[in-house]
C-alpha positions as CSV (number, residue, x, y, z in Angstrom):
1,M,-11.3,62.3,-10.6
2,R,-13.9,59.9,-11.5
3,G,-11.7,58.2,-14.3
4,R,-9.0,58.0,-11.7
5,A,-11.3,56.3,-9.2
6,R,-12.5,53.9,-11.9
7,S,-8.9,52.9,-12.7
8,E,-8.0,52.5,-9.1
9,R,-10.9,50.0,-8.6
10,A,-10.0,48.1,-11.8
11,A,-6.5,47.8,-10.5
12,L,-7.8,46.5,-7.1
13,A,-10.1,44.1,-9.0
14,D,-7.1,42.9,-10.9
15,V,-4.9,42.3,-7.8
16,G,-7.9,40.4,-6.2
17,A,-8.1,38.2,-9.4
18,V,-4.5,37.5,-9.2
19,T,-4.5,36.7,-5.4
20,E,-7.7,34.6,-5.5
21,R,-5.6,31.5,-7.0
22,I,-4.9,28.2,-5.5
23,T,-1.9,25.7,-6.3
24,V,-2.8,22.5,-7.8
25,A,-1.0,20.8,-5.0
26,A,-3.0,22.7,-2.4
27,L,-6.5,21.8,-4.3
28,A,-5.4,18.2,-4.5
29,K,-4.7,17.9,-0.9
30,E,-8.0,19.7,0.1
31,L,-10.0,17.2,-2.1
32,G,-7.9,14.2,-1.2
33,L,-6.8,13.7,-4.7
34,G,-3.7,13.4,-6.7
35,Q,-2.4,16.3,-9.0
36,Q,-2.9,14.4,-12.1
37,E,-6.5,13.6,-11.1
38,I,-7.2,17.5,-10.9
39,Y,-5.7,17.9,-14.4
40,K,-7.9,15.1,-15.8
41,Q,-11.1,16.9,-14.3
42,L,-10.0,20.0,-15.8
43,I,-10.0,18.3,-19.2
44,E,-13.3,16.5,-18.5
45,L,-14.8,20.0,-17.6
46,G,-13.3,21.7,-20.7
47,L,-11.2,24.0,-18.8
48,S,-7.7,25.2,-19.9
49,A,-5.8,22.3,-18.7
50,R,-3.1,22.1,-21.5
51,K,-1.4,25.2,-19.9
52,M,-0.6,23.3,-16.9
53,S,-0.1,26.3,-14.8
54,A,1.0,25.9,-11.3
55,T,-2.1,27.7,-9.9
56,L,-5.6,27.7,-10.8
57,P,-8.1,30.6,-10.7
58,A,-10.7,30.6,-8.0
59,V,-13.4,30.0,-10.6
60,Q,-11.8,26.8,-12.0
61,A,-11.0,25.6,-8.4
62,D,-14.9,26.1,-7.4
63,K,-15.9,24.0,-10.6
64,I,-13.5,21.3,-9.5
65,R,-15.0,21.3,-5.9
66,E,-18.5,21.2,-7.3
67,H,-17.7,18.4,-9.8
68,N,-16.1,16.3,-6.8
69,V,-19.3,16.9,-4.6
70,S,-21.6,15.8,-7.3
71,Q,-19.4,12.6,-7.8
72,R,-19.4,11.7,-4.2
73,A,-23.3,12.4,-4.0
74,A,-23.7,10.0,-7.0
75,H,-21.6,7.5,-5.2
76,T,-23.5,7.7,-2.0
77,R,-26.9,7.2,-4.0
78,R,-25.5,4.2,-5.5
79,L,-24.1,2.8,-2.3
80,R,-27.7,3.3,-0.7
81,Q,-29.4,1.7,-3.5
82,W,-27.1,-1.3,-3.1
83,E,-27.8,-1.5,0.5
84,Q,-31.5,-1.3,0.0
85,Q,-31.3,-4.0,-2.7
86,R,-29.2,-6.4,-0.3
87,A,-31.9,-5.7,2.4
88,K,-34.7,-6.6,0.0
89,Q,-32.8,-9.8,-0.9
90,K,-32.2,-10.7,2.6
91,K,-35.8,-10.3,3.7
92,A,-37.0,-12.3,0.7
93,G,-34.3,-15.0,1.5
94,T,-32.8,-14.8,-1.8
95,M,-29.5,-13.6,-0.9
96,T,-26.9,-16.4,-1.1
97,P,-24.9,-16.6,2.0
98,S,-21.2,-16.8,1.8
99,E,-19.9,-20.2,2.9
100,P,-16.8,-20.0,5.1
101,V,-13.8,-21.8,3.6
102,Q,-12.7,-24.8,5.6
103,R,-8.9,-25.1,5.6
104,Q,-7.6,-28.6,6.3
105,A,-5.0,-28.5,9.1
106,S,-1.8,-30.2,8.4
107,Q,-1.8,-33.7,9.9
108,A,0.8,-34.1,12.6
109,N,2.0,-36.9,14.9
110,V,3.1,-36.6,18.4
111,C,5.8,-38.7,19.8
112,Q,4.6,-40.7,23.1
113,C,8.1,-40.6,24.6
114,C,9.4,-36.9,24.0
115,E,6.0,-35.3,23.1
116,R,7.6,-33.6,20.2
117,R,5.4,-33.0,17.2
118,W,6.2,-33.7,13.4
119,L,4.4,-33.7,10.3
120,C,3.0,-37.0,8.8
121,R,4.6,-37.9,5.5
122,S,3.0,-41.4,4.9
123,P,0.5,-43.7,6.6
124,A,3.4,-45.5,8.1
125,D,4.6,-42.3,9.8
126,E,1.1,-41.6,10.9
127,A,0.7,-44.9,12.8
128,E,4.1,-44.8,14.5
129,P,3.9,-43.7,18.0
130,L,7.5,-43.0,18.5
131,C,9.9,-40.5,16.7
132,I,13.2,-41.8,15.3
133,S,15.2,-40.4,18.2
134,C,13.1,-42.3,20.8
135,R,12.9,-45.6,19.5
136,S,16.0,-46.8,21.4
137,H,15.1,-45.4,24.9
138,Y,11.3,-45.3,25.2
139,A,10.0,-46.1,28.6
140,K,9.5,-49.6,29.9
141,D,8.3,-51.2,33.0
142,A,10.9,-51.9,35.7
143,E,13.5,-50.2,33.5
144,E,17.2,-49.7,34.8
145,I,18.1,-46.1,36.0
146,E,20.6,-45.9,33.1
147,R,17.8,-46.1,30.6
148,T,15.9,-43.5,32.4
149,L,18.9,-41.1,32.6
150,A,19.7,-41.8,28.9
151,R,16.2,-41.0,27.9
152,E,16.0,-37.7,29.9
153,T,19.5,-36.7,28.6
154,S,18.4,-37.5,25.0
155,H,15.2,-35.4,25.4
156,A,17.1,-32.5,26.8
157,R,19.6,-32.6,23.8
158,L,16.5,-32.7,21.5
159,Y,14.7,-29.7,23.1
160,R,18.1,-27.8,23.1
161,D,18.5,-28.5,19.3
162,D,15.0,-27.6,18.6
163,R,15.4,-24.3,20.4
164,E,18.6,-23.5,18.5
165,K,17.0,-24.3,15.2
166,A,14.1,-22.1,16.0
167,H,16.3,-19.3,17.0
168,K,18.3,-19.7,13.8
169,Q,15.0,-19.8,11.6
170,V,13.8,-16.6,13.4
171,A,17.2,-14.8,12.7
172,D,17.2,-16.1,9.0
173,S,13.6,-15.1,8.5
174,Y,14.3,-11.6,9.9
175,K,17.5,-11.2,7.8
176,E,15.6,-12.2,4.6
177,K,12.8,-9.8,5.3
178,A,15.2,-7.0,6.1
179,D,17.2,-7.7,2.9
180,A,14.0,-8.0,0.8
181,Y,12.6,-4.5,2.1
182,A,16.1,-3.1,1.5
183,A,16.1,-4.3,-2.1
184,R,12.5,-3.0,-2.6
185,N,13.3,0.4,-1.2
186,R,16.4,0.8,-3.4
187,W,14.5,0.0,-6.6
188,R,11.6,2.1,-5.4
189,A,13.9,5.1,-4.8
190,A,15.4,4.7,-8.2
191,L,11.9,4.5,-9.8
192,V,10.9,7.7,-8.0
193,R,13.9,9.7,-9.1
194,V,13.3,8.6,-12.7
195,V,9.7,9.6,-12.6
196,L,10.3,12.9,-10.9
197,D,12.7,13.8,-13.7
198,H,9.6,14.0,-15.8
199,E,8.0,17.1,-14.0
200,P,6.8,19.9,-16.1
201,L,9.5,22.6,-17.2
202,D,9.7,25.9,-15.4
203,D,9.0,27.8,-18.6
204,G,5.3,27.4,-18.0
205,S,4.6,25.6,-21.4
206,G,3.2,22.5,-19.5
207,E,5.7,20.2,-21.4
208,C,7.9,17.7,-20.1
209,W,11.7,17.6,-21.2
210,C,10.8,14.2,-23.1
211,G,8.6,16.4,-25.3
212,G,5.3,15.1,-24.0
213,I,2.6,17.2,-22.3
214,Y,2.6,16.8,-18.5
215,P,1.5,14.3,-17.3
216,C,3.6,12.5,-19.8
217,R,3.7,8.8,-20.7
218,T,5.9,8.0,-17.8
219,W,3.5,9.4,-15.2
220,Q,0.5,7.8,-16.9
221,R,2.2,4.5,-17.1
222,L,3.1,4.5,-13.4
223,E,-0.6,5.3,-12.5
224,Q,-1.7,2.4,-14.7
225,V,0.5,-0.2,-13.0
226,N,0.7,1.1,-9.4
227,K,-1.8,3.8,-8.2
228,G,-0.4,3.6,-4.6
229,L,3.3,4.4,-5.7
230,H,1.9,7.0,-8.1
231,R,0.2,8.8,-5.3
232,Q,3.4,8.5,-3.2
233,V,5.4,10.0,-5.8
234,E,3.1,12.8,-6.1
235,Q,3.4,13.6,-2.5
236,L,7.2,13.5,-2.8
237,A,7.3,15.8,-5.7
238,A,6.0,18.5,-3.3
239,L,8.9,18.2,-1.0
240,P,11.9,20.7,-1.2
241,P,14.9,19.0,-3.0
242,G,16.8,18.5,0.4
243,E,14.0,16.9,2.1
244,L,13.2,14.9,-0.9
245,E,16.8,13.3,-1.0
246,N,16.7,12.8,2.8
247,E,13.3,10.9,2.4
248,L,14.5,8.7,-0.5
249,D,17.9,8.0,1.3
250,G,15.9,6.9,4.5
251,W,14.0,4.3,2.5
C-alpha cells in the first residue's frame, strides 16, 4: 500500500510538473517583450534554449522574470543617477541650455490691390506692391465705374481660381497619400508572409525549413533593420491562419 501511495504521489507530481508550464508567447506578452527576446535571454542565462519548445517550465519562466526585474531595476538606478547628475549641474550652473532653433519664415509679398500673397523670388518682386493680375486695374482717385467693376470682377475670378487650385491640391495630396499607404501596405504584407514562412517546424526540432535554428537569419535580419515591424510580425504570428489573412488583406 505504501508503495502504491508513493507511486500515486509521484504521478501527481509529474502531472503538476507538466501543467506548470507557460507558452513563450504568453510569457512574452506578460513581460512586454518579443518571443525572440525571450529566446535570447534563455541563451544568456544558459538555459536549454536550442530546443525551442513551444512551452517553458515554470522554473525557466521564473528565472526569465527575475532576470527582467533585475534589468529594470538597474535601468531605474541609472536613470536616477543621471537625474541627480543633471540636478547637480543645473545647481552649479554648468549645464548647457539648449538653444531654440530659429527658423526663417519664407518672405512673402502682399498685393495692395487684391491682398493676395505670393512668395518673393527676387528683390524686384519684393519691392513691387502689386501682383501681375492687378497692375492693369488698381484703384485710382476719381476712377470710372467701369474700372471699379473690372477690378472687382477680376478679384472674384482670382479668388475662385485660388479656391479651385486649393481644392485640387488637397484632393491630389489625399490621393498621393492614400496611394503611398496602399503601396506600403502591399509590400509590408508581402514581407510579413515571407518572414512568417520561417516559423519553426512542427516536429519540435527548433529548426526552420531553411535549415537554420529558429530564429533563423531571416528573423534576425528583420529585427536588425526594423524592430517595430519585427515586433508586429511576432504579434501576427500568434494569430490563427484565418485571422492572419484577414488582417493582412485589410492592410
